[in-house]
N, C-alpha and C positions, 0 to 999 in steps of 0.2 A: 475808403476803398478797402475791400476785404483782402486779407493776406492769403498766402497759399493754404490750400486745404491740408488736412492731416495726411491724406493719401499722397499729395504732392511732396510734403515734407519727408514722408517715409521713403518715397522713390529717390529723393535727393540724397538722403542718408545712405541708401543702399548702393548708390552709383559708385563703382570703384574708381579710385584715383588713376589718372593716366600714367601708365608706366613708361618711363623714358628709356628708349632703346639705344643701343650703340649705333653711332653714325660713322659709316666707313670713311668719310672724309677726315675724321679725326686723325687717322693714320698719317695723313700728310703733315698736319701740324705737330703731332706727337708720334714720331716714328717708332718709339719704343712700346707703344700700347698695342695690345692684342686682345681679341675677344673670341674665345672658343667655347662652344657649348653654353653660350650666354653668360660666361664668366669673363669679366674685363680685368686685365692685370697688366703690370709692367714687366715686359719680357726681360729687360736688362737687369732689374733688381732681382728677379728670380734666377737669373743666370749667375749672380754672385751673392749667394745667401750669407756668406761670411761677412759681407760688408753691409748688406741691405738692412733696412729697418723692418723687422718681422711684424711690427704692429701696424705698419702702413696698410691702408685699405687696398691699395693696388698691389701689394705683395701678397696679401691673403686672397685677394680676388673679390671683385664687386659682383654680386649676383642679382641685386635688385635693380632699381632705377639707375641709369647711367647718366651722369652729369658732367659737363665740360669743366665745371668748377673743381671737381675732384682731380681732373688731369692737370689743370693749371696750378693747383696747390702742390701736387706731387712733383711737377717738373722743376720747381725751385727748392725742393727739400734737400737738406744737407746730404743724407745718405744716398739719395737718388743721384745727385751730382757726383758723388764718389764712385758709384757704380758706372756712371757714364765715362768718367775718366779712366777707370780700370779697363773698360771695354776698348777705349781708344788705344791704350798702351798695348793691350793684348793682341788686338787684331792687326793694327798697323797696315790696314788694307785700303782699298779704293772703291769698295762696293757701295751700293746705294745706301745701305744702313749706316755704314761708317761715315760717309759724306754727310748724311742727314744729321747724325749725332754730333759730328764735328762742328757743323754749322750751328746747331742748337747750343753747344758748349760755348762757342765763340759769342753768340748772342747773349748768353748768360753772363759771360765775362764782361761784355760791354755794359750790361745793366748793373753789374756789381761795382764797377769802377766809380760811379758817382757816389755810391754808398760808402765806399772806402774813403773817398775824398772828404765826404761830409763828416765821417767819424774822426778823421784826422783834424778837421777844422774844429770840431767840438773839443778834442783833447788839447789842441794848440791854444785855443782861446779860453781854456779852463772852464768850459761850460758844463753843466750837469748832463749826464748821459740821457736823462729824460727829455732834453731839448731836441734829441736826435729825430724823434718821430715827427715833430712839427716842421723841422727843416726839410725832411723828406717830402712831406705833403706840399710844402711851398714849391719845391723844385718840380714836382709833378704838375702843379698848376702852370708852370712855365714850359711844360711840354717834354720834360725828361722822363723817360720810361724806366721804371725800376721794378724789381721783383716784389711780390706781395708779402714776402717773409722778411725777417730780420729788421723790422721797423721799430722795435722798442728799445728800451735801455739795455736789455740783455744783448740784443744784436749789436748795438753800438760798442758795448764792452768787448764783445768777441772780435769786432773789426779792429779796435784799438790794440788788443792783445796780439792779433796777427801782424799788425804793422810794427809793433814793438819787437816781435820775434825776427821779422825781416831785417829791421835796422840793427838788431843785435848781431845777426849773422853777417851783415855787411861790415860792421866795425870789427868783428872777430877776424874776418878774412883780411881786412886791411892791416890789422896788427900782426897777423901771422906772416904777411908778405913784406912788412916794413922791417928795415934793418935795425931800427931802434925807436924808442918812444920815451916820453917824459910823463910823469904822473903828477896830477894836481889834486889837492884835497881842500875842501872848504868846510870848516866846522860850523855847526849851528845846532839849535835845539828846536824840536817841534812843539806843538801845542801842549803836549803832556810833559814838556821839559825833559824829553829824552834826547841824549846826545846823538846827533846825526852827522854823517860825513858825506858831503856831495863830492863825487869822484869823477874826474875827467882825465882823458889821455890826450897828449899832443904828439903828433908824428908828421912825417913828410909823405904827401901823396901827390903823385904826378908833378913833383918838383916844388910843391907849395906846402907851407905849414898848415896843418889841419887840427882842429880841436874838436873832440867828441865827448859828449856826456856818457858816462857808463852806468852809474847807479846811485841811489841814495841808500846808505847803509846805516843801520842802528849800531852805535858804538856801545859795547857792553860795559867797557870801563874807559874813562876819559884819560887814560895814561898812554904811553907809547905802545904798549902791547895791545891795548884795545883798538887803537887807531890802525896799527899794522894789520891786525886780524881782519878789520873791516876792509882795508885796501886790497888785501890778498883775495878775500872772498869775492869782491866786486870783479877783480880781474879773472877769477875762475869762472864767473858768470858769462864772460865773453870767450870762454873756452881756451884761455891761456894757461898753460901748465906752469908749474914752479920753475921748470927749466927755461921756458920761454921768458918768464919774468926776470930771472936771474941773468940771462944772457943779453936781453935787449933793453932793459930799463937803464937810462943814463942820467936821469935827474928826477928829483921830487921837490915840489913846492907846496906850501901849505898856507892857508889863510884861515884865521880863527883858531889856530893851534898855538900853544905856548912855544917859546924858544926851545925848551927842554924836550917837548913832544917832537917837534920837527927834527931837532938834532939827533934824537934817538931813533926815529922811524926811518929816516933816509938811508943810513948805512945798513939797517937790518933788511931792507928790501933786497939787497945784494947777498947778505950773509945768511938769511933764512933758508932752510931746506938745502 
């Protein structure tokens, strides 16, 4: 059977591609989108240029074909979410836009929770960050809806770092409100045979003894001064001042340290500064 004639091929080549136009119903699903003079943009991001991503297509304005995939990608982007949060705090109103944005933010929070939980599982089980993407795909097969972004090892690392910051703030608040605490150090060496000190605190919370991990610190020198410097630096990482340490620390215990190290470090925690 003969193929298309040269004229038919020419006509096909000259036929312009269908231009995708803006669909008004998108405003219901994406209350922040606007299309004026055939320019589709994010109204909220443009309202807060100091926060928004200026390289985003919807900040610059889409003038060609309009695709829903562009909107879906933008709604879960980091800087767009920051702009949404800023608008919520600024308006504190009850208008249609506020209610719609609030609902959208709540939906995003619900979708991010499984990702945070998955990242925590990866860290807890000591799995490589690259396993995060596969675990997310598995959960989606089980019907759990998640954002299209943050699915790689970099996203997992960001979630783990955020969890660590929250935990650090929690421990810091507990220690600041506790009347006293004890310090525990466990000496070890890493794969490069560098001296390390695993540091814990023990205090009373809600009437019960509580032990929390603080940090792993490299010890510059394996003598009392080096161990003391590592302990103090770790406590500073949870926002304890030298005054807090001197006032509230009541005991020091060490595992993996020599008797001379432990005997020298304990009194200096009170005497230093």
